[in-house]
DRENRO-151022 format. One record per residue (C-alpha): residue number from 1; x, y, z. Coordinates in Angstrom, 2 decimals. Layout:
! residues N
  nr      px      py      pz
 NUM       X       Y       Z
...
This chain:
! residues 382
  nr      px      py      pz
   1  121.98   83.54   82.32
   2  121.76   80.09   83.90
   3  124.55   81.04   86.34
   4  122.71   84.24   87.34
   5  119.59   82.23   88.11
   6  121.55   79.72   90.15
   7  123.29   82.52   92.06
   8  119.98   84.29   92.66
   9  118.55   81.11   94.12
  10  121.63   80.73   96.33
  11  121.49   84.37   97.50
  12  117.75   84.18   98.09
  13  118.23   81.54  100.76
  14  120.96   83.53  102.51
  15  119.77   87.14  102.19
  16  116.00   86.94  101.64
  17  115.32   89.22  104.61
  18  117.38   92.06  103.12
  19  115.77   91.68   99.71
  20  112.31   91.53  101.30
  21  112.99   94.73  103.26
  22  114.18   96.45  100.10
  23  111.08   95.32   98.18
  24  108.70   96.46  100.92
  25  110.38   99.84  101.13
  26  110.03  100.41   97.40
  27  106.44   99.11   97.48
  28  105.41  101.69  100.09
  29  107.15  104.56   98.28
  30  105.75  103.52   94.90
  31  102.21  103.08   96.26
  32  102.23  106.51   97.94
  33  103.42  108.33   94.83
  34  101.25  106.47   92.31
  35   98.15  106.74   94.49
  36   98.57  110.50   94.82
  37   99.27  111.13   91.14
  38   96.52  108.82   89.85
  39   94.06  110.21   92.41
  40   94.90  113.78   91.39
  41   94.31  112.99   87.70
  42   91.06  111.23   88.49
  43   89.75  114.05   90.68
  44   90.68  116.77   88.20
  45   88.80  115.02   85.40
  46   85.72  113.96   87.42
  47   83.47  116.86   86.41
  48   84.40  116.61   82.74
  49   83.83  112.86   82.66
  50   80.46  113.24   84.40
  51   79.32  115.90   81.94
  52   80.45  113.77   79.00
  53   77.96  110.99   79.78
  54   74.94  112.76   81.32
  55   73.59  115.12   78.63
  56   73.98  118.10   80.96
  57   71.70  121.14   80.97
  58   73.09  124.28   79.39
  59   70.75  126.70   81.14
  60   68.12  126.98   83.85
  61   65.08  129.02   82.93
  62   63.35  130.65   85.91
  63   60.17  132.56   85.07
  64   58.66  131.92   88.53
  65   55.37  132.77   86.88
  66   52.40  130.44   86.43
  67   51.15  129.97   82.92
  68   54.51  130.55   81.23
  69   54.43  129.35   77.62
  70   56.86  126.44   77.67
  71   55.62  125.17   74.32
  72   57.12  128.20   72.62
  73   60.47  127.62   74.34
  74   60.51  123.93   73.42
  75   60.13  124.76   69.72
  76   63.04  127.23   69.58
  77   65.57  125.89   67.03
  78   68.49  125.97   69.46
  79   66.68  123.86   72.08
  80   67.71  120.19   72.03
  81   65.89  119.10   75.19
  82   63.88  120.65   78.00
  83   62.26  119.40   81.19
  84   60.18  121.32   83.69
  85   59.80  121.01   87.45
  86   57.53  122.66   90.04
  87   59.10  125.80   91.48
  88   57.86  124.94   94.98
  89   57.64  121.46   96.47
  90   57.35  119.91   99.90
  91   57.53  116.16  100.30
  92   58.32  115.00  103.85
  93   59.26  111.34  104.33
  94   58.23  109.36  107.40
  95   61.45  107.35  107.43
  96   63.65  110.48  107.46
  97   63.38  112.65  110.60
  98   63.28  116.41  110.26
  99   63.44  118.03  106.85
 100   63.41  115.40  104.16
 101   66.55  115.47  101.97
 102   64.45  115.73   98.82
 103   65.43  117.51   95.68
 104   63.12  120.40   94.81
 105   63.67  119.44   91.17
 106   61.14  116.66   90.66
 107   60.85  116.18   86.88
 108   57.38  117.03   85.63
 109   57.69  115.26   82.27
 110   59.40  112.23   80.75
 111   62.32  114.19   79.34
 112   63.83  114.52   82.80
 113   66.66  112.03   83.42
 114   66.44  110.82   79.83
 115   67.03  113.42   77.13
 116   68.48  115.95   79.58
 117   70.51  115.39   82.76
 118   70.42  111.65   82.17
 119   72.28  110.57   85.30
 120   74.87  107.85   85.64
 121   73.17  104.87   87.28
 122   75.57  103.77   90.00
 123   73.31  100.94   91.15
 124   69.90   99.60   90.18
 125   68.01  101.45   87.45
 126   66.13  104.64   86.66
 127   62.56  104.99   87.91
 128   59.94  104.14   85.32
 129   58.69  107.45   83.87
 130   55.06  106.34   84.26
 131   55.49  104.80   87.72
 132   54.12  107.00   90.48
 133   55.49  104.61   93.11
 134   59.19  104.61   92.14
 135   62.08  106.91   92.97
 136   65.85  107.10   92.72
 137   68.31  108.51   95.23
 138   71.76  110.07   95.22
 139   74.65  108.34   97.01
 140   74.60  110.75   99.97
 141   70.96  109.88  100.65
 142   71.90  106.24  101.13
 143   74.85  107.20  103.34
 144   72.86  109.61  105.53
 145   69.68  107.54  105.93
 146   70.76  103.94  105.47
 147   67.98  103.53  102.90
 148   68.79  102.05   99.52
 149   67.59   99.99   96.61
 150   64.53   97.90   97.49
 151   63.55  100.03  100.50
 152   60.15  101.73  100.55
 153   59.44  105.14  102.04
 154   56.23  107.04  102.72
 155   56.03  110.56  101.29
 156   53.31  113.07  102.12
 157   51.89  115.35   99.43
 158   50.32  118.73   99.93
 159   46.66  119.28   99.20
 160   45.87  121.35   96.08
 161   44.88  124.23   98.37
 162   48.18  124.03  100.24
 163   50.06  124.00   96.93
 164   48.22  127.17   95.84
 165   48.85  128.86   99.18
 166   52.55  127.98   99.15
 167   53.11  130.38   96.27
 168   52.03  133.35   98.39
 169   52.62  132.44  102.02
 170   54.80  129.35  101.86
 171   53.74  125.99  103.23
 172   52.48  126.18  106.81
 173   52.07  122.96  108.73
 174   52.51  119.40  107.60
 175   51.30  118.48  104.12
 176   47.74  117.20  104.45
 177   47.46  115.46  101.09
 178   47.70  111.77  100.31
 179   50.50  109.56  101.64
 180   52.36  107.87   98.80
 181   54.59  104.81   99.03
 182   57.78  105.17   96.98
 183   60.15  102.30   96.30
 184   63.81  103.15   95.74
 185   64.98  101.48   92.54
 186   68.31  103.14   91.79
 187   71.24  105.26   92.91
 188   72.11  107.98   90.40
 189   74.44  110.91   89.83
 190   74.63  113.91   87.49
 191   75.60  117.53   88.00
 192   71.94  118.49   88.42
 193   70.86  115.42   90.38
 194   73.92  115.31   92.57
 195   75.35  115.76   96.04
 196   77.50  118.32   97.76
 197   80.21  117.71  100.33
 198   78.58  116.98  103.70
 199   75.14  116.98  102.03
 200   72.40  114.58  103.11
 201   71.45  113.61   99.58
 202   68.27  113.63   97.55
 203   65.37  111.35   96.70
 204   63.91  112.04   93.27
 205   60.50  110.56   92.45
 206   59.56  109.50   88.96
 207   57.77  112.08   86.79
 208   54.88  109.64   87.06
 209   54.21  111.00   90.55
 210   53.38  114.48   89.26
 211   51.43  112.95   86.37
 212   49.19  111.12   88.85
 213   48.88  113.96   91.36
 214   49.21  117.16   89.28
 215   47.01  119.33   91.49
 216   48.94  118.34   94.62
 217   52.13  119.76   93.08
 218   50.89  122.52   90.77
 219   47.76  123.61   92.65
 220   44.11  123.36   91.70
 221   44.23  126.90   90.30
 222   47.52  126.30   88.54
 223   49.24  128.97   90.62
 224   52.44  127.02   91.20
 225   54.90  128.01   88.45
 226   57.15  125.58   86.66
 227   60.80  126.30   85.98
 228   62.97  124.32   83.59
 229   66.42  123.18   82.60
 230   67.36  123.31   78.93
 231   70.03  121.63   76.82
 232   71.03  123.72   73.80
 233   72.29  122.24   70.55
 234   75.31  124.51   70.41
 235   76.11  124.40   74.11
 236   77.07  127.63   75.81
 237   77.77  129.25   72.44
 238   74.00  129.22   71.82
 239   73.19  130.86   75.15
 240   73.10  134.52   73.92
 241   70.69  133.60   71.12
 242   68.55  131.56   73.52
 243   68.37  134.41   76.03
 244   67.32  136.81   73.27
 245   64.61  134.41   72.03
 246   63.21  133.90   75.54
 247   63.25  137.64   76.22
 248   61.02  138.30   73.19
 249   58.16  136.67   75.02
 250   59.05  137.60   78.61
 251   61.97  140.00   79.18
 252   61.79  139.46   82.96
 253   62.58  135.72   82.78
 254   65.93  134.68   84.24
 255   68.13  132.41   82.14
 256   70.96  131.07   84.29
 257   74.14  129.66   82.78
 258   74.70  126.11   84.02
 259   78.24  126.30   82.65
 260   79.12  128.56   85.57
 261   78.19  125.77   87.97
 262   80.39  123.33   86.06
 263   83.29  125.79   86.08
 264   82.91  126.27   89.82
 265   83.17  122.55   90.47
 266   86.09  122.23   88.05
 267   87.88  124.93   90.02
 268   87.20  123.22   93.35
 269   88.21  119.76   92.13
 270   91.28  121.24   90.44
 271   92.40  122.73   93.75
 272   91.81  119.43   95.53
 273   93.82  117.60   92.88
 274   96.66  120.10   93.16
 275   96.83  119.41   96.89
 276   96.91  115.67   96.27
 277   99.57  116.09   93.62
 278  101.65  118.14   96.05
 279  101.28  115.32   98.57
 280  102.51  112.87   95.95
 281  105.51  115.07   95.22
 282  106.29  115.25   98.92
 283  106.03  111.46   99.15
 284  108.35  111.13   96.18
 285  110.95  113.47   97.67
 286  110.72  112.21  101.24
 287  110.16  108.56  100.45
 288  111.77  107.78   97.13
 289  114.71  110.16   97.36
 290  115.49  110.04  101.08
 291  114.39  106.52  101.94
 292  115.10  105.06   98.52
 293  118.53  106.54   97.91
 294  119.77  106.46  101.50
 295  118.23  103.34  103.02
 296  117.75  101.32   99.84
 297  121.11  102.48   98.51
 298  122.85  101.27  101.64
 299  121.00   97.97  101.46
 300  122.02   97.48   97.85
 301  125.63   98.42   98.61
 302  125.79   95.96  101.51
 303  124.18   93.26   99.42
 304  126.57   93.72   96.50
 305  129.59   93.97   98.81
 306  128.62   90.79  100.63
 307  128.26   88.96   97.34
 308  131.45   90.37   95.89
 309  133.81   88.20   97.86
 310  132.13   84.98   96.86
 311  131.90   86.01   93.23
 312  135.58   87.01   93.08
 313  136.49   83.57   94.27
 314  134.55   82.10   91.37
 315  136.67   84.14   88.96
 316  139.38   81.53   89.38
 317  137.15   78.95   87.67
 318  136.21   81.16   84.73
 319  133.52   83.56   85.94
 320  133.80   86.79   83.93
 321  133.38   90.28   85.36
 322  130.13   90.95   83.43
 323  128.73   87.70   84.78
 324  129.77   88.61   88.31
 325  128.21   92.08   88.03
 326  124.94   90.65   86.69
 327  124.81   88.06   89.46
 328  125.52   90.65   92.20
 329  122.79   93.01   90.91
 330  120.18   90.32   90.25
 331  118.86   90.17   93.82
 332  118.40   93.93   94.34
 333  116.96   94.30   90.83
 334  114.41   91.55   91.45
 335  113.48   93.07   94.82
 336  113.06   96.49   93.22
 337  110.87   95.15   90.40
 338  108.75   93.16   92.84
 339  108.41   96.14   95.18
 340  107.38   98.44   92.35
 341  104.82   95.92   91.09
 342  103.42   95.47   94.59
 343  103.26   99.25   95.00
 344  101.33   99.59   91.73
 345   98.90   96.90   92.85
 346   98.44   98.62   96.20
 347   97.78  101.93   94.42
 348   95.00  100.28   92.40
 349   93.47   98.79   95.57
 350   93.55  102.14   97.41
 351   91.93  103.90   94.44
 352   88.50  102.81   95.67
 353   88.71  105.62   98.26
 354   89.58  108.27   95.69
 355   88.89  110.90   94.58
 356   88.02  112.81   97.74
 357   86.07  115.93   98.65
 358   83.96  117.60   95.97
 359   85.46  115.38   93.28
 360   84.04  112.31   95.04
 361   80.53  113.74   94.63
 362   81.07  114.16   90.88
 363   82.92  110.92   90.05
 364   80.86  109.01   87.43
 365   82.69  105.70   88.05
 366   83.35  105.37   91.80
 367   85.29  102.37   93.04
 368   88.54  100.76   91.98
 369   90.26  102.46   89.06
 370   93.54  101.65   87.30
 371   95.25  104.62   85.67
 372   97.52  102.68   83.34
 373   99.41  105.75   82.20
 374  100.46  106.57   85.77
 375  100.99  102.95   86.76
 376  103.10  102.26   83.69
 377  105.19  105.40   84.15
 378  105.71  104.59   87.82
 379  106.62  100.94   87.39
 380  108.78  101.24   84.24
 381  111.85  102.76   85.95
 382  112.00   99.82   88.31
């Protein structure tokens, strides 16, 4: 072993450029393949990982009728959590030109964002449930407006009369109610409080806003209906029973399956991941097979051949064939291991830009990610 190390030191001074080129080649190939495979796995699992940590809604209940008995629904045995929201809202923001990118799903009670659709907090914190002056935003809101944590915006509420009229005729003209200052305290993400590709994002006020200005959202006459999202104890398996229980009071009430939304996004992210995986396979075939076997193979052959003459001469002083073979292969092997390690490190660094497309809007842990299963499988052969 000591001779191999001495020979490697000797060869490193003479042929470091060739070994460096070999290492860089393998680093690029390894990084391309590992990035694609790890990114595909991350994108394909994004929706599932988001649902696992956000207490997602099982169903959306849409009576679109004022005075609906939500107390009865809350007490159904299969209901684990429920939060309501005004069916119609308008909340323009001075700092955002045109139509404000606000969610129409402003939670009307403290359950929202806590016992149901509790979003991942990507930065900052959740708005205080009793704070009428706090709000959170989705990542696309920050990207599209440049507004983020610590910024304050001015939102305009409708008057109670405008809220009542909006049920029949829709809102006409600018809201004439009070102007409210909202401070952004967090950036959040869940399937319900989320973004779409090319979306402008959402700003979601605290339920404390509706608690302080109920008539401005629900109308003085209480004409504005409230809809709701519900989390069922048995998940989608409890949905038929829940629909039947709701129908006993109001057979015309719509109960929408939120699982269909999740399946749609799983399908989209699965397709995106398949495309990325295909790109990784192409990189493997074009880079690793063609470049690796042809270019790297030639480099290794030239390196071993160049070393062979010197090593054969040392046979006269007792160098064995196994020792000569180990010494000749040491340089290329070290370059390959270093290139593979560098490629794995590069794949981890590039992961901050993955996943892409719809999966990026559902990723619960954006930023740098190390998929040790893929990295280990990719580096081990080297």
